[in-house]
C-alpha positions as CSV (number, residue, x, y, z in Angstrom):
1,M,127.5,153.9,47.6
2,T,124.1,152.1,47.7
3,T,121.1,153.5,45.9
4,D,119.4,154.3,49.2
5,S,122.4,156.1,50.6
6,K,122.8,158.1,47.4
7,D,119.1,159.1,47.4
8,I,119.3,160.3,51.0
9,L,122.5,162.2,50.4
10,T,121.1,163.8,47.2
11,Q,117.9,164.9,49.0
12,A,119.9,166.4,51.9
13,V,122.2,168.3,49.6
14,S,119.4,169.5,47.3
15,S,117.5,170.8,50.3
16,V,120.4,173.0,51.5
17,L,121.1,174.2,48.0
18,E,117.5,175.2,47.2
19,A,117.4,177.3,50.4
20,L,120.5,179.2,49.2
21,G,119.2,179.7,45.6
22,Y,121.2,176.9,43.9
23,E,120.4,173.5,42.4
24,L,122.3,170.2,42.4
25,V,123.5,169.3,38.9
26,Q,125.6,166.3,39.6
27,M,127.2,164.5,42.6
28,E,130.3,162.2,42.5
29,C,131.5,160.0,45.3
30,Q,135.1,158.7,45.4
31,V,136.0,156.2,48.2
32,Q,139.2,154.7,46.8
33,R,142.5,156.2,48.0
34,Q,141.5,159.9,48.3
35,K,138.0,160.1,49.8
36,L,136.1,162.8,48.0
37,L,132.5,164.1,47.7
38,R,132.3,166.3,44.6
39,I,129.2,168.4,44.0
40,F,128.4,170.4,40.9
41,I,126.0,173.3,41.4
42,D,124.1,175.8,39.3
43,R,122.4,179.1,40.2
44,T,118.6,179.1,40.0
45,D,118.7,182.8,38.8
46,G,120.5,181.8,35.6
47,Q,123.7,183.6,36.5
48,A,127.1,181.9,36.1
49,V,128.5,180.1,39.2
50,G,131.6,181.9,40.5
51,M,134.2,181.1,43.1
52,E,132.3,182.9,45.8
53,D,129.3,180.7,45.2
54,C,131.4,177.5,45.6
55,V,132.9,178.8,48.9
56,K,129.4,179.8,50.2
57,V,127.9,176.4,49.4
58,T,130.9,174.5,50.8
59,K,130.6,176.3,54.2
60,S,126.8,175.8,54.2
61,L,127.1,172.1,53.6
62,E,129.8,171.1,56.1
63,I,127.6,170.9,59.2
64,P,124.5,169.3,57.5
65,L,126.6,166.6,55.9
66,D,128.3,165.8,59.2
67,Q,124.9,165.1,60.7
68,I,123.9,162.5,58.0
69,P,124.8,158.9,59.1
70,E,125.0,157.7,55.5
71,V,128.0,160.0,54.9
72,D,130.0,158.3,57.6
73,Q,128.8,154.9,56.4
74,V,130.1,155.7,52.9
75,F,133.5,157.3,53.7
76,K,134.2,155.7,57.1
77,G,136.2,158.7,58.3
78,A,137.5,162.0,57.0
79,Y,136.7,163.0,53.4
80,E,137.2,166.1,51.2
81,L,134.2,168.1,50.0
82,E,134.6,169.8,46.7
83,V,132.0,172.2,45.2
84,S,132.3,173.2,41.6
85,S,130.6,174.8,38.6
86,P,129.3,172.3,36.0
87,G,131.3,174.2,33.4
88,V,130.5,174.9,29.8
89,F,129.7,171.2,29.2
90,R,126.9,171.2,31.8
91,P,125.2,167.9,32.0
92,L,121.4,167.7,31.5
93,N,119.9,165.1,33.8
94,A,116.2,166.0,34.3
95,P,113.2,167.1,32.1
96,K,113.5,170.6,33.7
97,D,117.1,170.9,32.3
98,Y,115.9,170.3,28.7
99,K,113.2,172.9,29.2
100,R,115.6,175.4,30.7
101,F,118.0,175.1,27.8
102,T,115.5,175.1,25.0
103,G,117.3,176.5,21.9
104,S,120.7,175.5,23.1
105,R,123.2,173.3,21.3
106,V,123.6,169.9,23.0
107,R,125.3,166.5,22.6
108,V,123.2,163.5,23.4
109,H,124.2,159.8,23.8
110,L,121.7,157.0,23.6
111,F,121.7,153.5,25.1
112,R,120.8,152.1,21.7
113,P,119.8,153.5,18.2
114,L,116.3,154.9,17.7
115,T,113.6,153.0,15.9
116,A,111.7,154.9,13.1
117,E,108.6,155.0,15.3
118,E,110.5,156.4,18.3
119,G,112.3,159.0,16.2
120,D,109.2,160.1,14.4
121,N,111.4,160.6,11.3
122,A,111.5,157.4,9.3
123,D,113.7,158.9,6.5
124,Y,116.4,160.1,8.9
125,V,116.4,156.9,11.0
126,Q,116.6,154.7,7.8
127,K,119.6,156.7,6.6
128,N,121.3,156.5,10.0
129,P,120.2,153.2,11.5
130,K,123.1,152.8,13.9
131,Q,123.4,156.3,15.2
132,K,123.5,156.6,19.0
133,N,125.3,160.0,19.3
134,F,123.6,163.3,18.3
135,V,124.6,166.9,18.2
136,G,121.7,169.3,17.8
137,K,119.6,172.1,19.1
138,I,116.8,171.6,21.6
139,R,113.5,172.5,20.1
140,Q,111.2,171.5,22.9
141,L,110.2,168.7,25.3
142,E,107.1,166.9,24.1
143,D,105.5,164.0,26.0
144,E,108.7,162.9,27.7
145,R,110.5,163.1,24.3
146,L,113.3,165.5,23.4
147,V,112.7,167.2,20.1
148,L,116.1,167.7,18.6
149,E,117.1,169.6,15.5
150,I,120.1,167.7,14.1
151,L,123.2,169.9,13.5
152,P,126.6,169.1,11.9
153,E,129.5,168.2,14.2
154,G,132.1,170.8,14.9
155,P,131.8,174.5,16.0
156,A,128.6,176.3,15.3
157,P,128.9,178.4,12.1
158,T,129.2,182.2,12.5
159,G,129.1,185.3,10.3
160,R,128.4,184.6,6.6
161,K,128.4,180.8,7.2
162,A,125.7,181.2,9.8
163,K,123.5,183.3,7.4
164,A,124.0,180.7,4.7
165,V,122.9,177.9,7.0
166,A,119.9,180.0,8.2
167,S,118.8,180.6,4.6
168,S,119.1,176.9,3.7
169,A,116.6,174.2,4.3
170,R,115.9,173.5,7.9
171,S,117.9,170.7,9.5
172,P,116.1,167.3,10.2
173,E,114.4,166.8,13.5
174,V,114.1,163.6,15.6
175,K,112.2,162.9,18.8
176,I,114.2,161.0,21.4
177,P,112.5,159.4,24.4
178,L,114.2,160.6,27.6
179,S,114.4,157.0,28.8
180,L,116.8,156.2,26.0
181,I,119.3,159.0,26.9
182,S,122.4,157.6,28.7
183,K,124.1,161.0,28.8
184,A,123.5,164.6,27.6
185,N,125.4,167.8,28.0
186,L,125.6,171.3,26.6
187,E,127.8,171.6,23.5
188,P,129.2,175.2,23.4
189,S,130.5,177.0,20.4
190,F,134.1,177.8,21.3
191,D,134.6,179.6,18.0
192,S,132.2,182.4,19.0
193,D,133.1,182.3,22.7
194,L,136.8,183.0,21.9
195,K,135.8,186.1,19.9
196,A,134.3,187.6,23.0
197,G,137.7,188.1,24.5
198,P,139.7,186.3,27.3
199,N,138.3,188.4,30.1
200,E,134.6,188.6,29.1
201,G,132.3,186.8,31.5
202,I,134.9,186.3,34.2
Protein backbone atom coordinates (compact mmCIF):
# COMPACT_ATOMS: atom_id res chain seq x y z
CA MET A 1 0.00 0.00 0.00
CA THR A 2 1.39 3.39 -0.97
CA THR A 3 1.61 6.20 1.55
CA ASP A 4 -1.06 8.20 -0.30
CA SER A 5 -3.46 5.24 -0.38
CA LYS A 6 -2.91 4.57 3.31
CA ASP A 7 -3.52 8.22 4.19
CA ILE A 8 -6.77 8.30 2.20
CA LEU A 9 -7.96 5.05 3.74
CA THR A 10 -6.99 6.17 7.26
CA GLN A 11 -8.85 9.44 6.85
CA ALA A 12 -11.97 7.71 5.51
CA VAL A 13 -12.03 5.11 8.29
CA SER A 14 -11.33 7.71 11.00
CA SER A 15 -14.20 9.86 9.73
CA VAL A 16 -16.71 7.03 10.05
CA LEU A 17 -15.38 5.99 13.47
CA GLU A 18 -15.49 9.51 14.91
CA ALA A 19 -19.16 9.85 13.94
CA LEU A 20 -19.90 6.64 15.84
CA GLY A 21 -17.92 7.57 18.96
CA TYR A 22 -14.77 5.55 18.27
CA GLU A 23 -11.18 6.27 17.26
CA LEU A 24 -8.78 4.45 14.97
CA VAL A 25 -5.89 2.99 16.97
CA GLN A 26 -4.12 1.04 14.26
CA MET A 27 -4.73 -0.35 10.78
CA GLU A 28 -3.06 -3.34 9.11
CA CYS A 29 -3.34 -4.31 5.47
CA GLN A 30 -2.52 -7.84 4.28
CA VAL A 31 -2.48 -8.49 0.52
CA GLN A 32 -0.53 -11.75 0.30
CA ARG A 33 -2.60 -14.97 0.16
CA GLN A 34 -5.50 -14.04 2.45
CA LYS A 35 -6.49 -10.46 1.69
CA LEU A 36 -7.32 -8.75 4.95
CA LEU A 37 -7.92 -5.24 6.27
CA ARG A 38 -7.60 -5.32 10.06
CA ILE A 39 -8.72 -2.30 12.05
CA PHE A 40 -8.17 -1.77 15.78
CA ILE A 41 -10.60 0.62 17.48
CA ASP A 42 -11.06 2.27 20.86
CA ARG A 43 -14.07 4.00 22.38
CA THR A 44 -13.81 7.75 22.92
CA ASP A 45 -15.84 7.52 26.14
CA GLY A 46 -13.07 5.50 27.84
CA GLN A 47 -15.13 2.31 28.10
CA ALA A 48 -13.70 -1.05 27.00
CA VAL A 49 -14.41 -2.21 23.45
CA GLY A 50 -16.77 -5.19 23.33
CA MET A 51 -17.95 -7.59 20.65
CA GLU A 52 -21.04 -5.46 19.97
CA ASP A 53 -18.78 -2.48 19.23
CA CYS A 54 -16.77 -4.48 16.68
CA VAL A 55 -19.94 -5.72 14.95
CA LYS A 56 -21.40 -2.21 14.85
CA VAL A 57 -18.25 -0.70 13.34
CA THR A 58 -17.85 -3.53 10.81
CA LYS A 59 -21.37 -2.97 9.46
CA SER A 60 -20.88 0.80 9.40
CA LEU A 61 -17.63 0.56 7.41
CA GLU A 62 -18.65 -1.93 4.73
CA ILE A 63 -20.43 0.50 2.37
CA PRO A 64 -18.04 3.50 2.81
CA LEU A 65 -15.00 1.28 2.14
CA ASP A 66 -16.60 -0.12 -1.05
CA GLN A 67 -16.88 3.45 -2.35
CA ILE A 68 -13.16 4.22 -1.98
CA PRO A 69 -11.19 3.53 -5.21
CA GLU A 70 -7.95 3.03 -3.28
CA VAL A 71 -9.42 -0.03 -1.53
CA ASP A 72 -9.96 -1.79 -4.85
CA GLN A 73 -6.52 -0.69 -6.05
CA VAL A 74 -4.90 -2.26 -3.00
CA PHE A 75 -6.81 -5.54 -2.78
CA LYS A 76 -7.80 -5.96 -6.45
CA GLY A 77 -10.89 -7.91 -5.53
CA ALA A 78 -12.61 -9.35 -2.48
CA TYR A 79 -11.03 -8.95 0.96
CA GLU A 80 -11.97 -9.59 4.57
CA LEU A 81 -12.62 -6.73 7.01
CA GLU A 82 -11.71 -7.46 10.61
CA VAL A 83 -12.46 -5.00 13.43
CA SER A 84 -10.88 -5.67 16.83
CA SER A 85 -10.14 -4.17 20.22
CA PRO A 86 -6.51 -3.04 20.67
CA GLY A 87 -6.30 -5.32 23.73
CA VAL A 88 -4.38 -4.81 26.96
CA PHE A 89 -1.18 -4.01 25.06
CA ARG A 90 -2.81 -1.04 23.32
CA PRO A 91 -0.33 0.79 21.07
CA LEU A 92 0.31 4.49 21.63
CA ASN A 93 0.75 6.29 18.34
CA ALA A 94 -0.02 9.98 18.80
CA PRO A 95 0.58 12.72 21.39
CA LYS A 96 -3.08 12.47 22.46
CA ASP A 97 -2.51 8.81 23.39
CA TYR A 98 0.29 9.69 25.81
CA LYS A 99 -1.83 12.44 27.35
CA ARG A 100 -4.83 10.13 27.70
CA PHE A 101 -2.82 7.44 29.46
CA THR A 102 -0.83 9.69 31.79
CA GLY A 103 -0.05 7.67 34.92
CA SER A 104 -0.17 4.36 33.06
CA ARG A 105 2.62 1.80 32.81
CA VAL A 106 4.06 1.59 29.28
CA ARG A 107 6.80 -0.08 27.27
CA VAL A 108 8.71 2.19 24.88
CA HIS A 109 11.15 1.22 22.11
CA LEU A 110 13.50 3.80 20.55
CA PHE A 111 15.19 3.96 17.16
CA ARG A 112 18.48 4.65 18.96
CA PRO A 113 19.76 5.31 22.51
CA LEU A 114 19.13 8.70 24.10
CA THR A 115 21.85 11.30 24.43
CA ALA A 116 22.36 12.91 27.85
CA GLU A 117 20.94 16.18 26.53
CA GLU A 118 17.84 14.54 25.07
CA GLY A 119 17.11 12.49 28.17
CA ASP A 120 17.59 15.46 30.48
CA ASN A 121 19.17 13.03 32.97
CA ALA A 122 22.92 12.78 32.40
CA ASP A 123 23.53 10.36 35.30
CA TYR A 124 20.97 7.82 34.08
CA VAL A 125 22.04 8.02 30.42
CA GLN A 126 25.70 7.68 31.39
CA LYS A 127 24.92 4.50 33.36
CA ASN A 128 22.72 3.12 30.54
CA PRO A 129 24.34 4.42 27.33
CA LYS A 130 22.96 1.71 25.03
CA GLN A 131 19.42 1.47 26.35
CA LYS A 132 16.71 1.61 23.69
CA ASN A 133 13.87 -0.17 25.52
CA PHE A 134 12.15 1.33 28.56
CA VAL A 135 9.37 0.28 30.92
CA GLY A 136 7.95 3.11 32.96
CA LYS A 137 5.06 5.28 34.03
CA ILE A 138 3.94 8.23 31.93
CA ARG A 139 4.36 11.40 33.98
CA GLN A 140 3.41 13.94 31.32
CA LEU A 141 3.99 15.12 27.77
CA GLU A 142 6.27 18.15 27.70
CA ASP A 143 7.24 20.00 24.50
CA GLU A 144 6.91 16.91 22.27
CA ARG A 145 8.84 14.84 24.82
CA LEU A 146 7.52 11.97 26.88
CA VAL A 147 8.44 12.33 30.56
CA LEU A 148 8.84 8.74 31.74
CA GLU A 149 9.43 7.46 35.27
CA ILE A 150 11.64 4.38 34.85
CA LEU A 151 10.23 1.24 36.49
CA PRO A 152 11.78 -2.22 36.92
CA GLU A 153 10.90 -4.98 34.44
CA GLY A 154 8.27 -7.55 35.40
CA PRO A 155 4.81 -7.24 37.02
CA ALA A 156 4.05 -4.09 38.97
CA PRO A 157 4.46 -4.66 42.74
CA THR A 158 1.34 -5.08 44.84
CA GLY A 159 0.49 -5.21 48.57
CA ARG A 160 3.44 -4.74 50.93
CA LYS A 161 5.88 -4.63 48.03
CA ALA A 162 4.01 -1.71 46.51
CA LYS A 163 4.07 0.17 49.84
CA ALA A 164 7.80 -0.45 50.16
CA VAL A 165 8.42 0.91 46.68
CA ALA A 166 6.21 3.93 47.34
CA SER A 167 8.12 4.74 50.50
CA SER A 168 11.51 4.42 48.83
CA ALA A 169 13.27 7.05 46.77
CA ARG A 170 11.48 8.05 43.59
CA SER A 171 12.51 6.22 40.44
CA PRO A 172 14.63 8.10 37.88
CA GLU A 173 12.95 10.03 35.08
CA VAL A 174 14.01 10.56 31.49
CA LYS A 175 12.57 12.71 28.75
CA ILE A 176 12.13 10.98 25.40
CA PRO A 177 11.51 12.95 22.17
CA LEU A 178 8.44 11.50 20.45
CA SER A 179 10.37 11.49 17.17
CA LEU A 180 12.74 8.86 18.65
CA ILE A 181 9.97 6.41 19.57
CA SER A 182 9.67 3.53 17.13
CA LYS A 183 6.98 1.70 19.11
CA ALA A 184 5.09 2.20 22.36
CA ASN A 185 2.31 0.28 24.07
CA LEU A 186 0.59 -0.10 27.42
CA GLU A 187 2.28 -2.59 29.75
CA PRO A 188 -0.44 -4.05 32.03
CA SER A 189 0.12 -5.65 35.40
CA PHE A 190 -1.22 -9.17 34.99
CA ASP A 191 -0.48 -9.97 38.62
CA SER A 192 -3.08 -7.50 39.89
CA ASP A 193 -5.47 -8.15 36.97
CA LEU A 194 -5.67 -11.86 37.74
CA LYS A 195 -6.65 -11.15 41.36
CA ALA A 196 -9.78 -9.35 40.11
CA GLY A 197 -11.28 -12.70 39.06
CA PRO A 198 -11.76 -14.37 35.66
CA ASN A 199 -15.16 -12.79 34.94
CA GLU A 200 -14.57 -9.23 36.11
CA GLY A 201 -14.59 -6.68 33.33
CA ILE A 202 -16.09 -9.07 30.70
